[in-house]
SEZA-69841 format. One record per atom (N, C-alpha, C): residue in three letters; x, y, z. Coordinates in pm, 1 decimal, padded with zeros to 6 digits. Example, Ala and Ser with C-alpha at 12.3 -4.5 7.8 and 13.67 -1.06 7.14 Angstrom:
! residues 2
(ALA, (01319.0, -00569.0, 00780.0))
(ALA, (01230.0, -00450.0, 00780.0))
(ALA, (01320.0, -00330.0, 00780.0))
(SER, (01285.0, -00225.0, 00708.0))
(SER, (01367.0, -00106.0, 00714.0))
(SER, (01290.0, 00003.0, 00787.0))
//
This chain:
! residues 110
(MET, (-02849.0, -00555.5, 12464.8))
(MET, (-02890.1, -00535.9, 12603.4))
(MET, (-02988.5, -00646.3, 12639.3))
(GLY, (-02956.2, -00722.8, 12743.0))
(GLY, (-03040.3, -00833.1, 12786.9))
(GLY, (-03150.1, -00787.8, 12880.4))
(PRO, (-03228.0, -00883.8, 12933.5))
(PRO, (-03339.2, -00849.8, 13023.4))
(PRO, (-03300.0, -00762.4, 13142.6))
(PRO, (-03185.6, -00789.1, 13212.5))
(PRO, (-03153.5, -00699.3, 13324.2))
(PRO, (-03133.2, -00555.3, 13277.3))
(GLY, (-03070.7, -00539.2, 13160.1))
(GLY, (-03049.2, -00405.1, 13106.6))
(GLY, (-03179.0, -00335.6, 13070.6))
(LYS, (-03270.9, -00411.2, 13012.5))
(LYS, (-03400.9, -00353.4, 12977.3))
(LYS, (-03479.4, -00314.2, 13101.7))
(LEU, (-03474.4, -00398.0, 13202.3))
(LEU, (-03543.4, -00367.5, 13327.8))
(LEU, (-03480.8, -00245.8, 13393.7))
(ALA, (-03348.1, -00238.9, 13394.3))
(ALA, (-03278.8, -00125.1, 13453.8))
(ALA, (-03314.1, 00003.5, 13380.6))
(THR, (-03318.4, -00002.6, 13248.8))
(THR, (-03352.1, 00116.1, 13170.0))
(THR, (-03494.6, 00161.4, 13198.4))
(ALA, (-03586.9, 00066.7, 13201.8))
(ALA, (-03727.0, 00101.1, 13230.6))
(ALA, (-03739.5, 00163.8, 13368.6))
(ALA, (-03668.6, 00107.4, 13467.1))
(ALA, (-03674.4, 00161.4, 13603.3))
(ALA, (-03613.9, 00300.5, 13608.4))
(ASN, (-03502.0, 00318.8, 13541.8))
(ASN, (-03433.5, 00447.6, 13543.1))
(ASN, (-03517.1, 00555.6, 13475.0))
(GLN, (-03601.5, 00515.6, 13382.2))
(GLN, (-03687.6, 00611.4, 13311.6))
(GLN, (-03823.8, 00626.9, 13378.5))
(GLY, (-03844.4, 00556.7, 13488.5))
(GLY, (-03973.0, 00564.4, 13557.7))
(GLY, (-04084.9, 00498.5, 13479.9))
(ALA, (-04051.3, 00396.3, 13401.2))
(ALA, (-04148.7, 00334.4, 13312.1))
(ALA, (-04195.0, 00196.5, 13358.5))
(LEU, (-04177.3, 00163.8, 13485.9))
(LEU, (-04224.3, 00035.4, 13535.1))
(LEU, (-04372.5, 00044.0, 13567.4))
(PRO, (-04450.7, -00054.9, 13523.2))
(PRO, (-04595.2, -00052.3, 13551.9))
(PRO, (-04622.4, -00074.2, 13700.4))
(TYR, (-04734.5, -00020.2, 13746.1))
(TYR, (-04771.8, -00033.5, 13886.6))
(TYR, (-04857.5, -00155.4, 13914.0))
(SER, (-04926.8, -00204.7, 13814.7))
(SER, (-05023.6, -00311.5, 13840.8))
(SER, (-04979.0, -00443.4, 13779.0))
(ILE, (-04889.2, -00510.0, 13847.5))
(ILE, (-04846.1, -00642.9, 13804.7))
(ILE, (-04883.8, -00741.3, 13914.6))
(ALA, (-04955.7, -00845.3, 13876.5))
(ALA, (-04991.9, -00950.4, 13972.5))
(ALA, (-04882.2, -01056.1, 13968.9))
(TRP, (-04795.6, -01052.5, 14067.9))
(TRP, (-04681.2, -01144.2, 14072.3))
(TRP, (-04719.9, -01281.0, 14127.3))
(VAL, (-04810.5, -01281.5, 14223.5))
(VAL, (-04852.9, -01404.5, 14291.0))
(VAL, (-05005.8, -01405.0, 14286.6))
(PRO, (-05066.0, -01522.2, 14264.2))
(PRO, (-05212.9, -01524.4, 14256.6))
(PRO, (-05278.0, -01481.2, 14387.9))
(ALA, (-05390.8, -01415.5, 14374.9))
(ALA, (-05462.8, -01368.0, 14493.3))
(ALA, (-05507.7, -01484.2, 14581.5))
(ASN, (-05531.1, -01598.8, 14521.5))
(ASN, (-05575.7, -01716.0, 14597.2))
(ASN, (-05458.5, -01811.3, 14625.1))
(GLU, (-05344.4, -01755.8, 14655.1))
(GLU, (-05221.5, -01831.6, 14676.4))
(GLU, (-05238.2, -01944.8, 14778.2))
(VAL, (-05300.8, -01916.6, 14890.1))
(VAL, (-05316.9, -02018.2, 14995.0))
(VAL, (-05398.2, -02135.5, 14941.8))
(TYR, (-05505.4, -02107.0, 14871.7))
(TYR, (-05588.7, -02212.6, 14814.6))
(TYR, (-05508.9, -02295.0, 14712.7))
(VAL, (-05431.1, -02226.2, 14629.8))
(VAL, (-05351.0, -02295.2, 14528.7))
(VAL, (-05251.9, -02390.6, 14594.9))
(ILE, (-05185.0, -02344.3, 14699.0))
(ILE, (-05086.6, -02428.6, 14768.0))
(ILE, (-05155.6, -02545.4, 14838.6))
(GLU, (-05269.6, -02518.9, 14901.5))
(GLU, (-05343.9, -02627.4, 14965.9))
(GLU, (-05389.8, -02731.1, 14863.0))
(SER, (-05431.7, -02685.1, 14747.7))
(SER, (-05471.6, -02778.4, 14641.4))
(SER, (-05351.7, -02858.8, 14594.0))
(ALA, (-05237.0, -02793.2, 14581.9))
(ALA, (-05114.6, -02862.2, 14539.5))
(ALA, (-05074.1, -02967.7, 14642.0))
(ARG, (-05101.6, -02940.7, 14767.0))
(ARG, (-05066.5, -03035.7, 14873.9))
(ARG, (-05141.4, -03168.4, 14857.0))
(ARG, (-05259.1, -03162.2, 14795.7))
(ARG, (-05333.8, -03285.6, 14770.7))
(ARG, (-05263.2, -03373.5, 14667.7))
(VAL, (-05184.8, -03311.0, 14582.1))
(VAL, (-05106.2, -03387.4, 14484.6))
(VAL, (-04986.7, -03448.1, 14556.4))
(SER, (-04907.8, -03361.7, 14620.7))
(SER, (-04795.8, -03410.9, 14701.8))
(SER, (-04739.7, -03295.8, 14783.9))
(ARG, (-04678.4, -03332.7, 14893.4))
(ARG, (-04616.2, -03232.7, 14981.0))
(ARG, (-04503.0, -03162.1, 14907.9))
(ASP, (-04421.8, -03238.6, 14833.5))
(ASP, (-04309.9, -03179.4, 14759.8))
(ASP, (-04358.0, -03080.6, 14654.2))
(PHE, (-04467.0, -03116.4, 14586.9))
(PHE, (-04523.7, -03027.2, 14486.0))
(PHE, (-04567.8, -02895.1, 14550.2))
(ALA, (-04634.6, -02902.9, 14662.4))
(ALA, (-04680.6, -02781.9, 14732.3))
(ALA, (-04562.9, -02697.2, 14777.7))
(LEU, (-04458.8, -02761.6, 14828.8))
(LEU, (-04339.4, -02687.6, 14871.8))
(LEU, (-04270.8, -02619.4, 14754.3))
(ARG, (-04261.6, -02689.2, 14643.3))
(ARG, (-04199.2, -02631.8, 14523.5))
(ARG, (-04279.6, -02511.2, 14474.4))
(LEU, (-04411.0, -02524.2, 14473.8))
(LEU, (-04498.0, -02414.8, 14429.7))
(LEU, (-04486.9, -02295.5, 14524.6))
(ALA, (-04485.8, -02323.0, 14654.5))
(ALA, (-04470.9, -02215.0, 14753.2))
(ALA, (-04335.8, -02146.1, 14735.5))
(GLY, (-04232.3, -02222.8, 14705.1))
(GLY, (-04100.3, -02165.1, 14680.0))
(GLY, (-04101.1, -02073.4, 14558.8))
(ALA, (-04169.4, -02115.6, 14453.0))
(ALA, (-04180.4, -02031.3, 14334.0))
(ALA, (-04250.7, -01900.2, 14367.5))
(PHE, (-04356.6, -01908.8, 14446.8))
(PHE, (-04428.1, -01787.2, 14487.4))
(PHE, (-04337.5, -01696.8, 14571.2))
(ASP, (-04254.1, -01756.2, 14655.6))
(ASP, (-04160.0, -01676.0, 14735.1))
(ASP, (-04061.1, -01602.2, 14645.0))
(TYR, (-04008.7, -01671.8, 14543.2))
(TYR, (-03918.5, -01606.0, 14448.4))
(TYR, (-03988.5, -01490.2, 14378.0))
(LEU, (-04113.1, -01513.4, 14336.5))
(LEU, (-04188.7, -01407.9, 14268.3))
(LEU, (-04213.4, -01288.4, 14360.1))
(ARG, (-04246.7, -01317.9, 14484.6))
(ARG, (-04272.0, -01210.0, 14580.8))
(ARG, (-04144.5, -01128.0, 14604.6))
(SER, (-04031.7, -01196.5, 14617.1))
(SER, (-03904.1, -01126.8, 14638.3))
(SER, (-03867.4, -01040.6, 14517.5))
(ALA, (-03889.4, -01093.9, 14397.7))
(ALA, (-03861.8, -01015.5, 14276.5))
(ALA, (-03952.2, -00892.8, 14271.0))
(ALA, (-04077.8, -00910.3, 14309.5))
(ALA, (-04171.8, -00797.8, 14310.3))
(ALA, (-04126.8, -00689.3, 14406.9))
(GLU, (-04076.2, -00729.9, 14522.7))
(GLU, (-04026.9, -00631.1, 14620.6))
(GLU, (-03910.5, -00551.2, 14563.0))
(ILE, (-03822.1, -00618.3, 14492.1))
(ILE, (-03708.7, -00548.5, 14430.8))
(ILE, (-03757.5, -00450.5, 14325.3))
(VAL, (-03847.7, -00495.8, 14239.7))
(VAL, (-03898.4, -00408.2, 14133.7))
(VAL, (-03975.3, -00290.8, 14193.7))
(ASN, (-04053.8, -00316.2, 14297.0))
(ASN, (-04124.7, -00205.3, 14362.8))
(ASN, (-04026.8, -00105.4, 14423.0))
(GLY, (-03918.4, -00155.5, 14480.9))
(GLY, (-03815.5, -00066.4, 14533.8))
(GLY, (-03751.4, 00015.8, 14424.1))
(MET, (-03728.5, -00045.4, 14310.2))
(MET, (-03672.6, 00028.1, 14196.2))
(MET, (-03770.0, 00134.7, 14147.8))
(ARG, (-03897.7, 00099.3, 14145.1))
(ARG, (-03999.3, 00194.0, 14100.2))
(ARG, (-04005.5, 00315.3, 14192.5))
(MET, (-03987.9, 00291.0, 14323.3))
(MET, (-04001.5, 00398.9, 14420.8))
(MET, (-03872.5, 00479.1, 14440.2))
(ALA, (-03761.0, 00427.9, 14387.1))
(ALA, (-03633.4, 00498.0, 14404.1))
(ALA, (-03638.6, 00634.0, 14336.2))
(GLU, (-03578.3, 00729.4, 14399.6))
(GLU, (-03571.4, 00863.4, 14341.0))
(GLU, (-03460.2, 00863.2, 14237.7))
(ARG, (-03500.1, 00873.5, 14112.0))
(ARG, (-03405.4, 00859.4, 14002.6))
(ARG, (-03289.8, 00958.4, 14009.4))
(GLY, (-03311.0, 01073.0, 14062.8))
(GLY, (-03202.8, 01170.8, 14073.2))
(GLY, (-03102.9, 01138.7, 14183.4))
(ARG, (-03143.6, 01053.9, 14276.0))
(ARG, (-03057.6, 01023.0, 14391.4))
(ARG, (-02983.0, 00890.8, 14378.0))
(VAL, (-03028.2, 00804.6, 14291.3))
(VAL, (-02958.7, 00677.5, 14270.9))
(VAL, (-02906.2, 00672.9, 14128.4))
(GLY, (-02796.5, 00604.7, 14111.2))
(GLY, (-02734.6, 00599.7, 13979.7))
(GLY, (-02775.6, 00477.4, 13899.9))
(ASP, (-02723.7, 00472.9, 13778.3))
(ASP, (-02751.5, 00360.7, 13689.2))
(ASP, (-02706.1, 00228.7, 13750.5))
(ASP, (-02597.3, 00232.0, 13827.7))
(ASP, (-02546.7, 00108.3, 13888.9))
(ASP, (-02650.1, 00045.8, 13981.7))
(PHE, (-02722.9, 00129.1, 14054.8))
(PHE, (-02828.0, 00079.1, 14143.6))
(PHE, (-02930.8, 00000.6, 14064.0))
(PHE, (-02978.8, 00059.2, 13953.7))
(PHE, (-03081.9, -00006.0, 13873.3))
(PHE, (-03028.8, -00132.1, 13805.9))
(ARG, (-02905.0, -00130.0, 13759.2))
(ARG, (-02846.8, -00250.2, 13698.2))
(ARG, (-02833.3, -00362.5, 13800.6))
(TYR, (-02782.5, -00329.5, 13918.9))
(TYR, (-02762.9, -00429.4, 14023.3))
(TYR, (-02896.1, -00489.9, 14067.6))
(ARG, (-02991.7, -00403.1, 14098.1))
(ARG, (-03121.2, -00452.2, 14146.9))
(ARG, (-03198.1, -00527.2, 14037.7))
(SER, (-03187.7, -00482.8, 13912.1))
(SER, (-03257.0, -00554.6, 13805.8))
(SER, (-03194.3, -00692.3, 13784.9))
(GLY, (-03063.1, -00702.2, 13800.7))
(GLY, (-02997.8, -00833.2, 13792.8))
(GLY, (-03049.8, -00926.8, 13900.6))
(GLN, (-03067.2, -00873.8, 14021.1))
(GLN, (-03122.0, -00955.0, 14130.2))
(GLN, (-03264.3, -01001.2, 14098.0))
(ALA, (-03346.0, -00909.2, 14047.0))
(ALA, (-03485.5, -00943.1, 14015.1))
(ALA, (-03491.3, -01049.4, 13905.6))
(ILE, (-03408.9, -01034.6, 13803.4))
(ILE, (-03407.9, -01131.6, 13693.3))
(ILE, (-03364.0, -01268.8, 13744.1))
(GLU, (-03266.6, -01271.8, 13833.2))
(GLU, (-03221.7, -01399.2, 13888.7))
(GLU, (-03334.8, -01467.6, 13966.5))
(LEU, (-03405.8, -01390.3, 14047.4))
(LEU, (-03518.8, -01446.3, 14122.4))
(LEU, (-03628.2, -01496.3, 14028.8))
(LEU, (-03654.5, -01420.7, 13923.8))
(LEU, (-03755.5, -01462.9, 13827.0))
(LEU, (-03712.5, -01591.1, 13755.2))
(SER, (-03584.0, -01605.5, 13729.8))
(SER, (-03532.9, -01728.7, 13667.9))
(SER, (-03552.6, -01848.0, 13760.5))
(HIS, (-03527.0, -01827.6, 13890.3))
(HIS, (-03549.7, -01934.7, 13987.2))
(HIS, (-03698.3, -01971.5, 13992.9))
(ALA, (-03784.4, -01870.3, 13991.6))
(ALA, (-03929.0, -01896.3, 13994.5))
(ALA, (-03970.7, -01974.4, 13870.8))
(LYS, (-03918.1, -01935.5, 13755.8))
(LYS, (-03952.1, -02005.6, 13631.8))
(LYS, (-03909.8, -02151.9, 13639.4))
(ALA, (-03789.4, -02177.6, 13689.5))
(ALA, (-03741.2, -02315.3, 13701.4))
(ALA, (-03830.8, -02397.4, 13794.1))
(GLU, (-03870.6, -02337.5, 13906.5))
(GLU, (-03958.4, -02408.9, 13999.9))
(GLU, (-04095.3, -02435.6, 13936.7))
(LEU, (-04147.5, -02338.5, 13864.8))
(LEU, (-04277.8, -02356.1, 13801.0))
(LEU, (-04271.5, -02460.8, 13690.1))
(GLN, (-04158.5, -02467.8, 13620.6))
(GLN, (-04143.3, -02572.6, 13519.4))
(GLN, (-04138.9, -02710.6, 13584.8))
(ARG, (-04073.6, -02720.4, 13701.0))
(ARG, (-04073.7, -02847.4, 13774.4))
(ARG, (-04216.2, -02882.2, 13819.9))
(CYS, (-04290.8, -02781.7, 13860.9))
(CYS, (-04430.2, -02804.5, 13900.7))
(CYS, (-04511.4, -02857.5, 13782.9))
(ARG, (-04488.7, -02800.5, 13667.1))
(ARG, (-04559.4, -02847.0, 13547.4))
(ARG, (-04528.4, -02994.1, 13521.0))
(THR, (-04402.8, -03030.1, 13535.6))
(THR, (-04363.4, -03170.7, 13517.8))
(THR, (-04429.6, -03258.1, 13622.8))
(ASP, (-04433.0, -03211.6, 13746.8))
(ASP, (-04499.5, -03287.3, 13854.2))
(ASP, (-04646.1, -03313.1, 13821.1))
(ILE, (-04714.5, -03211.0, 13774.6))
(ILE, (-04856.8, -03224.2, 13740.8))
(ILE, (-04874.4, -03322.8, 13625.6))
(TYR, (-04787.7, -03312.6, 13525.7))
(TYR, (-04794.8, -03404.8, 13412.7))
(TYR, (-04775.9, -03548.8, 13460.9))
(ASN, (-04673.6, -03570.5, 13540.9))
(ASN, (-04646.6, -03705.2, 13591.6))
(ASN, (-04759.8, -03755.3, 13680.1))
(TYR, (-04813.0, -03667.2, 13762.9))
(TYR, (-04923.3, -03705.4, 13851.8))
(TYR, (-05045.5, -03748.2, 13769.9))
(SER, (-05079.9, -03668.2, 13669.9))
(SER, (-05198.3, -03701.0, 13589.1))
(SER, (-05175.2, -03825.8, 13505.1))
(ARG, (-05052.2, -03844.0, 13457.8))
(ARG, (-05019.8, -03964.2, 13380.2))
(ARG, (-05027.8, -04088.7, 13469.0))
(ASP, (-04968.3, -04077.1, 13588.0))
(ASP, (-04969.3, -04189.2, 13681.8))
(ASP, (-05110.3, -04220.3, 13730.6))
(ALA, (-05191.1, -04118.5, 13750.4))
(ALA, (-05327.9, -04139.2, 13798.6))
(ALA, (-05410.6, -04210.8, 13691.8))
(GLY, (-05376.8, -04189.2, 13566.4))
(GLY, (-05450.5, -04254.9, 13458.3))
(GLY, (-05414.2, -04400.2, 13440.0))
(THR, (-05303.0, -04443.2, 13500.6))
(THR, (-05259.5, -04581.5, 13483.2))
(THR, (-05295.2, -04669.8, 13601.3))
(THR, (-05353.6, -04609.8, 13703.6))
(THR, (-05386.6, -04690.7, 13822.1))
(THR, (-05532.8, -04723.1, 13826.6))
//
């Protein structure tokens, strides 16, 4: 059973935690700081935060679903969507990491 299956099982059992910080509380400051590096970097970071926020909405919806009224298919489908969004966020954040590395490397050579 892969990550979507584990997430679906946790949701179906009512075992999803309530206190997960998906996006930093100082998101606006983080994006503004990223903008000083480059506009593309800030856009990529904002996109990653959007993916995280969307995944959080799906997981919150799964948490609030009445387990007796929705079936396993609901949890499998929605967990697949959340995992896909999280994968997109991870890819964007990895690109951001590369951007920061390149920026700091380039700044050291000028």
